[in-house]
C-alpha atoms as one frame of an Amber mdcrd trajectory, in Angstrom:
protein
 170.705  -4.891 191.094 171.326  -8.190 189.354 174.513 -10.179 188.516 174.649
 -12.324 185.358 177.316 -14.247 183.479 178.533 -12.591 180.262 180.329 -14.878
 177.798 182.656 -13.701 175.015 183.092 -15.813 171.881 185.413 -15.515 168.914
 182.769 -15.264 166.200 180.326 -18.014 167.211 178.239 -16.335 169.949 174.963
 -16.797 168.049 175.656 -20.517 167.609 176.480 -20.830 171.323 173.352 -18.939
 172.418 171.187 -21.193 170.226 172.914 -24.263 171.695 172.179 -23.073 175.242
 168.586 -22.212 174.229 168.093 -25.742 172.886 169.127 -27.144 176.252 167.565
 -24.572 178.604 164.592 -23.278 176.605 163.719 -19.608 176.498 164.210 -16.853
 173.964 167.334 -15.388 172.364 167.587 -11.697 171.434 170.538 -10.360 169.422
 171.953  -6.917 168.550 174.517  -7.026 165.746 177.600  -4.872 165.119 176.248
  -3.741 161.737 174.708  -0.295 161.989 176.090   0.405 165.456 178.593   3.144
 166.335 181.151   0.471 167.289 181.037  -1.339 163.928 184.317   0.302 162.884
 186.112  -1.341 165.829 185.617  -4.903 164.526 186.762  -6.597 161.309 184.794
  -5.575 158.202 183.236  -9.037 157.821 181.884  -8.998 161.404 178.811  -6.816
 160.729 176.500  -9.793 161.239 178.252 -10.959 164.409 176.762 -10.506 167.883
 177.493  -7.176 169.567 175.187  -8.182 172.447 172.988 -11.212 172.842 170.887
 -12.554 175.679 169.149 -15.830 176.413 166.261 -15.390 178.819 164.951 -18.660
 180.194 163.501 -20.149 183.364 167.115 -20.945 184.312 167.991 -17.234 184.303
 169.655 -14.794 181.954 172.833 -15.574 180.012 174.471 -12.821 177.959 177.073
 -13.140 175.207 178.944 -11.289 172.475 181.514 -11.898 169.779 185.007 -10.570
 170.423 188.173 -10.699 168.338 191.261 -12.790 169.139 192.757  -9.797 170.969
 189.975 -10.055 173.581 189.334 -13.810 173.591 192.503 -15.838 173.757 191.920
 -18.714 176.149 188.705 -20.706 176.524 187.686 -20.397 180.175 188.932 -16.808
 180.388 186.205 -15.590 178.042 183.663 -14.403 180.592 182.793 -11.460 182.799
 180.292 -10.833 185.541 177.686  -8.313 184.427 175.836  -6.061 186.859 172.585
  -4.401 185.791 170.682  -1.669 187.593 168.470   1.336 186.902 169.766   3.393
 189.859 172.470   5.725 188.534 173.780   6.795 191.955 174.030   3.165 193.045
 175.793   2.251 189.791 178.329   5.088 190.151 179.164   3.935 193.685 179.401
   0.253 192.812 181.642   0.975 189.797 183.989   3.081 191.938 184.127   0.520
 194.754 184.538  -2.630 192.660 187.115  -1.104 190.286 189.246   0.340 193.134
 192.685  -1.240 193.018 191.909  -2.855 189.665 192.101  -1.683 186.048 189.299
   0.189 184.242 189.136  -0.995 180.618 186.144   1.188 179.643 185.135   4.209
 181.741 181.619   4.263 183.175 179.857   6.731 180.862 176.767   7.277 178.718
 176.323   5.076 175.643 174.377   5.108 172.393 171.875   2.551 173.784 170.558
   4.884 176.510 172.583   3.591 179.432 175.759   4.231 181.358 178.196   1.366
 180.821 181.726   0.523 181.853 184.129  -2.399 182.169 186.976  -3.183 184.531
 189.049  -5.963 186.034 188.942  -5.936 189.818 191.973  -6.266 192.070 191.467
 -10.053 192.123 191.588 -10.397 188.323 187.834 -10.840 187.774 186.351  -9.050
 184.737 183.192  -7.008 185.324 180.708  -5.085 183.176 178.245  -2.579 184.668
 175.157  -1.362 182.805 172.784   1.246 184.213 169.734   1.776 182.034 168.862
   5.479 182.089 165.254   6.672 182.126
């Protein structure tokens, strides 16, 4: 299992990822809203925005996405900790334990990208995302 920072931006995630790449080196990969099942949940002109992006460098992995004003209001509050694993039983247990006493914002369930994914805020107010890539 691995923990990474996940940053949310209000429309400029690609610019931010390129900025971090210029300082840290590495490679940026981006999935856009356009053509995805969630495209209808963002403004019509956001098709080219970042649904999920990642910078992989010697410094580690930094993930990011674009989110609307409803999700990103205050700079500094626009991040989550992201857990990644390939062990479904482990992921189910970790999701249940970490979300206990907190608030689930997206249930941990299968997605269109071949994983189980969920989001929650723990009882201490920290936002989490859990992704379990399914075989």
